[in-house]
ZAKE-413230 format. One record per residue (C-alpha): x, y, z. Coordinates in steps of 0.001 Angstrom, whole numbers, padded with zeros to 6 digits, always signed. Example, Ala and Ser with C-alpha at 12.3 -4.5 7.8 and 13.67 -1.06 7.14 Angstrom:
<nodes>
+012300-004500+007800/+013670-001060+007140/
</nodes>
This chain:
<nodes>
-070463+000320-240023/-070328-000767-243661/-066715-001795-243278/-067601-003988-240300/-070376-005695-242269/-068057-006312-245215/-065362-007734-242921/-067874-010001-241176/-069261-011195-244507/-065767-011929-245794/-064857-013855-242649/-068092-015835-242845/-067391-016811-246434/-063831-017804-245585/-065027-019962-242689/-067658-021630-244865/-065064-022303-247547/-062744-023861-244969/-065528-026077-243635/-066339-027310-247134/-062695-028059-247862/-062295-030078-244675/-065294-032290-245449/-063879-033151-248870/-061752-036278-249103/-058086-035832-249847/-056764-037462-253003/-055203-040216-250878/-058522-040913-249130/-060256-040914-252530/-057789-043561-253724/-058398-045561-250537/-062149-045376-251118/-061670-046771-254622/-059583-049574-253145/-062426-050293-250746/-064862-050447-253643/-062544-052895-255426/-062282-055078-252318/-066060-055126-252002/-066451-056079-255669/-063827-058823-255386/-065406-060274-252243/-068867-060191-253792/-070353-057594-251451/-073493-056316-253136/-074458-053397-250871/-071998-050658-251804/-074498-047841-252325/-072986-045503-249722/-069464-046067-251039/-070626-045598-254628/-072377-042353-253696/-069268-041086-251903/-067053-041867-254905/-069481-040285-257342/-069645-037070-255324/-065921-036918-254634/-064867-037873-258158/-066505-034927-259872/-063734-032458-259141/-060704-034745-259229/-057908-034239-261760/-057796-036843-264534/-054557-038304-263167/-056194-039057-259808/-059264-040581-261481/-057042-042868-263571/-055040-043882-260508/-058310-044562-258672/-059411-046913-261463/-056078-048716-261141/-056554-049029-257365/-060048-050435-257901/-058828-053049-260393/-055833-054036-258241/-057968-054444-255101/-060604-056428-256990/-057937-058833-258292/-056414-059138-254826/-059803-059872-253252/-060631-062551-255802/-057594-064579-254626/-058421-066910-251783/-055395-066363-249554/-056138-062826-248340/-059911-062777-247842/-059752-062530-244036/-057371-059564-244102/-059365-057798-246820/-062666-058425-245025/-061177-056800-241940/-060014-053845-244058/-063465-053528-245612/-065194-053586-242217/-062681-051269-240531/-060945-048469-242432/-063331-048665-245397/-066400-048191-243227/-064638-045309-241499/-064147-043580-244854/-067835-043885-245658/-068831-042619-242224/-066450-039658-242495/-064049-040718-239735/-060791-039847-241505/-058630-040646-238458/-059897-044246-238250/-059657-044589-242037/-055952-043682-241944/-055249-046428-239455/-054579-049029-242129/
</nodes>
């Protein structure tokens, strides 16, 4: 009986750990989210609270290399968005894949 309880407890913990890992953004999605934040900043979008919260939560456990690359992605996207020739494309990206990242729809977010 004790063995069965221990096995069930171990399986429960493993399942919970797997569920937590799947809800976490991959490093690539984290970089995409930083790009989205840069696009929003470059286009002058002021309401980025949900994206900021996502990045703050997800950034806590990232390796330094990924955090530095994310800062580069943010700066690059902000520069790109401040140029006039790509605003329509970047607005579509912000309203499509970027919103999907915030909502947790990883399949739609990978569509770009």
